[in-house]
BALOBA-1460 file (C-alpha; in Angstrom, 3 decimals):
// residues 208
<rec num="1" residu="m" x="116.459" y="101.829" z="47.126"/>
<rec num="2" residu="r" x="115.832" y="98.704" z="45.109"/>
<rec num="3" residu="q" x="115.263" y="95.029" z="45.811"/>
<rec num="4" residu="q" x="115.446" y="92.092" z="43.451"/>
<rec num="5" residu="y" x="112.380" y="90.055" z="43.886"/>
<rec num="6" residu="r" x="112.050" y="86.244" z="43.849"/>
<rec num="7" residu="a" x="112.363" y="83.862" z="40.896"/>
<rec num="8" residu="e" x="109.398" y="81.797" z="41.765"/>
<rec num="9" residu="g" x="106.188" y="83.036" z="40.257"/>
<rec num="10" residu="l" x="102.465" y="82.574" z="40.109"/>
<rec num="11" residu="a" x="100.876" y="80.651" z="37.280"/>
<rec num="12" residu="e" x="97.307" y="80.387" z="36.198"/>
<rec num="13" residu="d" x="97.461" y="76.677" z="37.098"/>
<rec num="14" residu="d" x="98.362" y="77.623" z="40.679"/>
<rec num="15" residu="l" x="95.195" y="79.461" z="41.326"/>
<rec num="16" residu="a" x="92.169" y="78.331" z="43.342"/>
<rec num="17" residu="a" x="88.688" y="78.232" z="41.609"/>
<rec num="18" residu="t" x="87.534" y="81.427" z="43.350"/>
<rec num="19" residu="p" x="89.352" y="84.566" z="44.398"/>
<rec num="20" residu="v" x="88.222" y="84.167" z="47.976"/>
<rec num="21" residu="a" x="89.717" y="80.641" z="48.128"/>
<rec num="22" residu="q" x="92.953" y="81.951" z="46.705"/>
<rec num="23" residu="f" x="92.983" y="84.865" z="49.187"/>
<rec num="24" residu="a" x="92.505" y="82.361" z="51.987"/>
<rec num="25" residu="r" x="95.572" y="80.454" z="50.779"/>
<rec num="26" residu="w" x="97.686" y="83.515" z="50.570"/>
<rec num="27" residu="f" x="96.403" y="84.904" z="53.833"/>
<rec num="28" residu="r" x="97.266" y="81.714" z="55.633"/>
<rec num="29" residu="q" x="100.763" y="81.779" z="54.188"/>
<rec num="30" residu="a" x="101.200" y="85.511" z="55.228"/>
<rec num="31" residu="a" x="100.152" y="84.718" z="58.764"/>
<rec num="32" residu="t" x="102.269" y="81.489" z="59.068"/>
<rec num="33" residu="e" x="105.203" y="81.317" z="56.670"/>
<rec num="34" residu="g" x="105.504" y="85.102" z="56.204"/>
<rec num="35" residu="r" x="105.103" y="85.848" z="59.971"/>
<rec num="36" residu="l" x="103.729" y="89.297" z="58.958"/>
<rec num="37" residu="f" x="102.665" y="91.796" z="61.546"/>
<rec num="38" residu="e" x="98.996" y="92.134" z="61.250"/>
<rec num="39" residu="p" x="98.535" y="90.443" z="57.740"/>
<rec num="40" residu="n" x="94.960" y="91.595" z="57.915"/>
<rec num="41" residu="a" x="95.994" y="95.232" z="57.699"/>
<rec num="42" residu="m" x="94.648" y="96.685" z="54.430"/>
<rec num="43" residu="i" x="94.633" y="100.053" z="52.763"/>
<rec num="44" residu="v" x="91.028" y="101.107" z="52.135"/>
<rec num="45" residu="a" x="90.765" y="103.684" z="49.341"/>
<rec num="46" residu="t" x="87.634" y="105.631" z="48.845"/>
<rec num="47" residu="a" x="86.477" y="108.662" z="46.907"/>
<rec num="48" residu="d" x="83.793" y="111.290" z="47.775"/>
<rec num="49" residu="a" x="80.981" y="112.472" z="45.542"/>
<rec num="50" residu="e" x="83.305" y="114.804" z="43.795"/>
<rec num="51" residu="g" x="85.884" y="112.109" z="43.114"/>
<rec num="52" residu="r" x="88.332" y="113.288" z="45.685"/>
<rec num="53" residu="p" x="90.297" y="110.217" z="46.939"/>
<rec num="54" residu="s" x="91.345" y="109.288" z="50.456"/>
<rec num="55" residu="s" x="93.020" y="106.232" z="51.984"/>
<rec num="56" residu="r" x="93.768" y="104.699" z="55.392"/>
<rec num="57" residu="t" x="94.793" y="101.418" z="56.939"/>
<rec num="58" residu="v" x="91.983" y="99.349" z="58.457"/>
<rec num="59" residu="l" x="91.906" y="95.739" z="59.800"/>
<rec num="60" residu="l" x="90.041" y="93.044" z="57.907"/>
<rec num="61" residu="k" x="87.851" y="91.287" z="60.423"/>
<rec num="62" residu="h" x="86.084" y="88.669" z="58.256"/>
<rec num="63" residu="f" x="86.037" y="87.296" z="54.746"/>
<rec num="64" residu="d" x="83.935" y="84.741" z="52.894"/>
<rec num="65" residu="e" x="82.439" y="84.225" z="49.418"/>
<rec num="66" residu="q" x="80.130" y="87.237" z="50.015"/>
<rec num="67" residu="g" x="83.017" y="89.589" z="50.604"/>
<rec num="68" residu="f" x="85.520" y="91.263" z="52.873"/>
<rec num="69" residu="v" x="84.359" y="92.940" z="56.108"/>
<rec num="70" residu="f" x="85.672" y="95.790" z="58.239"/>
<rec num="71" residu="y" x="84.145" y="97.892" z="60.860"/>
<rec num="72" residu="t" x="84.162" y="101.749" z="61.432"/>
<rec num="73" residu="n" x="82.284" y="104.689" z="62.801"/>
<rec num="74" residu="y" x="79.530" y="105.488" z="60.279"/>
<rec num="75" residu="d" x="80.264" y="109.220" z="60.655"/>
<rec num="76" residu="s" x="83.936" y="108.797" z="59.707"/>
<rec num="77" residu="r" x="85.293" y="110.124" z="56.405"/>
<rec num="78" residu="k" x="85.500" y="106.712" z="54.808"/>
<rec num="79" residu="a" x="81.872" y="105.971" z="55.688"/>
<rec num="80" residu="r" x="80.667" y="109.328" z="54.434"/>
<rec num="81" residu="d" x="82.555" y="108.650" z="51.139"/>
<rec num="82" residu="l" x="81.063" y="105.244" z="50.891"/>
<rec num="83" residu="a" x="77.606" y="106.635" z="51.431"/>
<rec num="84" residu="a" x="78.018" y="108.941" z="48.486"/>
<rec num="85" residu="n" x="80.106" y="106.536" z="46.406"/>
<rec num="86" residu="p" x="80.099" y="102.896" z="47.330"/>
<rec num="87" residu="y" x="82.969" y="101.870" z="45.003"/>
<rec num="88" residu="v" x="86.060" y="100.982" z="47.043"/>
<rec num="89" residu="s" x="89.541" y="99.479" z="46.680"/>
<rec num="90" residu="l" x="91.252" y="97.245" z="49.216"/>
<rec num="91" residu="l" x="95.103" y="96.645" z="49.102"/>
<rec num="92" residu="f" x="96.969" y="94.156" z="51.204"/>
<rec num="93" residu="p" x="100.574" y="95.162" z="51.002"/>
<rec num="94" residu="w" x="102.523" y="92.002" z="51.952"/>
<rec num="95" residu="h" x="105.934" y="93.418" z="51.073"/>
<rec num="96" residu="p" x="108.163" y="90.942" z="52.865"/>
<rec num="97" residu="m" x="106.729" y="88.183" z="50.695"/>
<rec num="98" residu="a" x="106.799" y="90.406" z="47.560"/>
<rec num="99" residu="r" x="103.080" y="89.995" z="47.293"/>
<rec num="100" residu="q" x="100.033" y="92.290" z="47.093"/>
<rec num="101" residu="v" x="96.291" y="91.578" z="46.840"/>
<rec num="102" residu="i" x="94.206" y="94.320" z="45.217"/>
<rec num="103" residu="i" x="90.388" y="94.105" z="45.538"/>
<rec num="104" residu="t" x="87.892" y="96.419" z="43.924"/>
<rec num="105" residu="g" x="84.198" y="96.220" z="44.640"/>
<rec num="106" residu="v" x="81.137" y="97.658" z="46.218"/>
<rec num="107" residu="a" x="80.728" y="98.330" z="49.890"/>
<rec num="108" residu="r" x="77.386" y="97.855" z="51.735"/>
<rec num="109" residu="r" x="76.720" y="98.088" z="55.454"/>
<rec num="110" residu="t" x="76.488" y="94.902" z="57.420"/>
<rec num="111" residu="g" x="73.272" y="94.172" z="59.265"/>
<rec num="112" residu="r" x="72.828" y="95.299" z="62.806"/>
<rec num="113" residu="d" x="72.734" y="91.635" z="64.126"/>
<rec num="114" residu="e" x="76.148" y="90.976" z="62.424"/>
<rec num="115" residu="t" x="77.535" y="94.130" z="63.731"/>
<rec num="116" residu="a" x="76.402" y="93.407" z="67.285"/>
<rec num="117" residu="a" x="77.718" y="90.005" z="67.289"/>
<rec num="118" residu="y" x="81.096" y="91.310" z="66.308"/>
<rec num="119" residu="f" x="81.025" y="94.219" z="68.680"/>
<rec num="120" residu="r" x="80.617" y="91.794" z="71.579"/>
<rec num="121" residu="t" x="83.874" y="90.110" z="70.597"/>
<rec num="122" residu="r" x="85.917" y="93.375" z="70.954"/>
<rec num="123" residu="p" x="88.010" y="94.004" z="73.995"/>
<rec num="124" residu="h" x="86.220" y="96.179" z="76.582"/>
<rec num="125" residu="g" x="88.415" y="99.156" z="75.972"/>
<rec num="126" residu="s" x="87.793" y="99.024" z="72.208"/>
<rec num="127" residu="q" x="84.093" y="98.883" z="72.798"/>
<rec num="128" residu="l" x="84.373" y="102.105" z="74.948"/>
<rec num="129" residu="g" x="86.626" y="103.681" z="72.353"/>
<rec num="130" residu="a" x="83.848" y="103.262" z="69.673"/>
<rec num="131" residu="w" x="81.745" y="105.559" z="71.810"/>
<rec num="132" residu="a" x="84.411" y="108.007" z="72.945"/>
<rec num="133" residu="s" x="85.760" y="108.857" z="69.509"/>
<rec num="134" residu="a" x="83.735" y="110.970" z="66.995"/>
<rec num="135" residu="q" x="85.996" y="109.645" z="64.250"/>
<rec num="136" residu="s" x="87.443" y="112.051" z="61.716"/>
<rec num="137" residu="s" x="86.246" y="115.065" z="63.720"/>
<rec num="138" residu="v" x="88.651" y="117.694" z="65.136"/>
<rec num="139" residu="v" x="89.307" y="116.986" z="68.800"/>
<rec num="140" residu="a" x="91.670" y="117.905" z="71.559"/>
<rec num="141" residu="r" x="93.493" y="114.949" z="73.171"/>
<rec num="142" residu="a" x="92.319" y="115.992" z="76.749"/>
<rec num="143" residu="d" x="88.725" y="115.958" z="75.545"/>
<rec num="144" residu="l" x="89.104" y="112.493" z="73.987"/>
<rec num="145" residu="d" x="90.616" y="111.024" z="77.117"/>
<rec num="146" residu="a" x="87.975" y="112.711" z="79.300"/>
<rec num="147" residu="a" x="85.228" y="111.087" z="77.222"/>
<rec num="148" residu="y" x="86.820" y="107.639" z="77.542"/>
<rec num="149" residu="a" x="87.192" y="108.126" z="81.296"/>
<rec num="150" residu="d" x="83.668" y="109.088" z="81.646"/>
<rec num="151" residu="l" x="82.539" y="105.995" z="79.737"/>
<rec num="152" residu="a" x="84.879" y="103.777" z="81.707"/>
<rec num="153" residu="a" x="83.302" y="104.970" z="84.896"/>
<rec num="154" residu="r" x="79.771" y="104.401" z="83.460"/>
<rec num="155" residu="y" x="80.596" y="100.924" z="82.067"/>
<rec num="156" residu="p" x="83.278" y="99.353" z="84.174"/>
<rec num="157" residu="e" x="84.980" y="96.133" z="83.122"/>
<rec num="158" residu="g" x="82.498" y="93.228" z="83.081"/>
<rec num="159" residu="e" x="79.418" y="95.368" z="82.377"/>
<rec num="160" residu="q" x="77.994" y="95.182" z="78.843"/>
<rec num="161" residu="v" x="78.577" y="98.164" z="76.578"/>
<rec num="162" residu="p" x="75.638" y="98.851" z="74.294"/>
<rec num="163" residu="v" x="76.465" y="98.853" z="70.521"/>
<rec num="164" residu="p" x="76.839" y="102.406" z="69.264"/>
<rec num="165" residu="p" x="74.198" y="103.168" z="66.631"/>
<rec num="166" residu="h" x="76.754" y="105.062" z="64.675"/>
<rec num="167" residu="w" x="79.170" y="102.257" z="64.416"/>
<rec num="168" residu="g" x="79.066" y="99.153" z="62.231"/>
<rec num="169" residu="g" x="80.541" y="97.102" z="59.525"/>
<rec num="170" residu="f" x="80.971" y="97.305" z="55.676"/>
<rec num="171" residu="r" x="81.130" y="94.309" z="53.417"/>
<rec num="172" residu="v" x="82.970" y="94.744" z="50.143"/>
<rec num="173" residu="a" x="81.553" y="92.419" z="47.497"/>
<rec num="174" residu="p" x="84.507" y="91.918" z="45.093"/>
<rec num="175" residu="r" x="84.246" y="92.717" z="41.394"/>
<rec num="176" residu="t" x="87.971" y="92.148" z="40.720"/>
<rec num="177" residu="v" x="90.649" y="90.504" z="42.823"/>
<rec num="178" residu="e" x="94.331" y="90.843" z="41.634"/>
<rec num="179" residu="f" x="97.164" y="88.635" z="42.992"/>
<rec num="180" residu="w" x="100.527" y="90.326" z="42.434"/>
<rec num="181" residu="q" x="103.685" y="88.240" z="42.894"/>
<rec num="182" residu="g" x="106.977" y="90.136" z="42.582"/>
<rec num="183" residu="r" x="109.471" y="88.619" z="40.126"/>
<rec num="184" residu="e" x="112.966" y="89.187" z="39.045"/>
<rec num="185" residu="n" x="113.688" y="92.090" z="36.632"/>
<rec num="186" residu="r" x="110.421" y="93.662" z="37.429"/>
<rec num="187" residu="l" x="108.591" y="91.075" z="35.308"/>
<rec num="188" residu="h" x="106.062" y="90.557" z="38.079"/>
<rec num="189" residu="d" x="103.061" y="88.127" z="37.894"/>
<rec num="190" residu="r" x="99.664" y="89.810" z="37.958"/>
<rec num="191" residu="l" x="96.683" y="87.440" z="37.805"/>
<rec num="192" residu="r" x="93.272" y="89.095" z="38.191"/>
<rec num="193" residu="y" x="89.851" y="87.455" z="38.760"/>
<rec num="194" residu="v" x="87.055" y="89.327" z="37.098"/>
<rec num="195" residu="a" x="83.383" y="88.635" z="38.156"/>
<rec num="196" residu="q" x="81.117" y="87.493" z="35.425"/>
<rec num="197" residu="p" x="77.300" y="87.886" z="35.076"/>
<rec num="198" residu="d" x="76.630" y="84.318" z="35.786"/>
<rec num="199" residu="g" x="78.559" y="84.361" z="39.038"/>
<rec num="200" residu="s" x="81.723" y="82.742" z="37.753"/>
<rec num="201" residu="w" x="85.123" y="84.295" z="37.512"/>
<rec num="202" residu="r" x="87.332" y="85.008" z="34.483"/>
<rec num="203" residu="v" x="91.162" y="85.001" z="35.131"/>
<rec num="204" residu="e" x="93.383" y="87.346" z="33.139"/>
<rec num="205" residu="r" x="97.040" y="87.989" z="33.169"/>
<rec num="206" residu="l" x="98.135" y="91.707" z="33.339"/>
<rec num="207" residu="a" x="101.353" y="93.059" z="32.057"/>
<rec num="208" residu="p" x="103.653" y="94.140" z="34.991"/>
């Protein structure tokens, strides 16, 4: 199975001044022109203290010049990995547009006020789910459903659900951000921003 990618490419002169500004531009295009299903879906790759890798798909919930934010159970495998080894990679696989964005950086927990503010915006069922699921632990489906039903009875629709102490966000402060544009004959464009000590960004082209 092989597809021929587009002729139009990505040149250095096309890039925004910062990787976050460039990401915002591509993200907007993915959500509108590309009409992608969940363009904020990203593959989060972590490694534990022994260097054993794992990856999963997580939804990006916020981004700005300080980094890229997602939320999870702090007892989950990804959170345990990040507690031991904060280096992380994020991949946005926008295949229908022959594009990828690859971010490497360091993940730090968000503050509790920021976490609480986001938690309040979640649907009621998702708030209950954050309590019901001991993420990444072995569980029987019947037990999971029973835990959710108990919580639904305790906190019916319209009643405020407390923010779980074991749940919150991670902000990934980028060190590198690569924008990958598929090109014909596998001669893809790969332009990578690299963070500099003075806070500026260096752009370099990588061979495909």
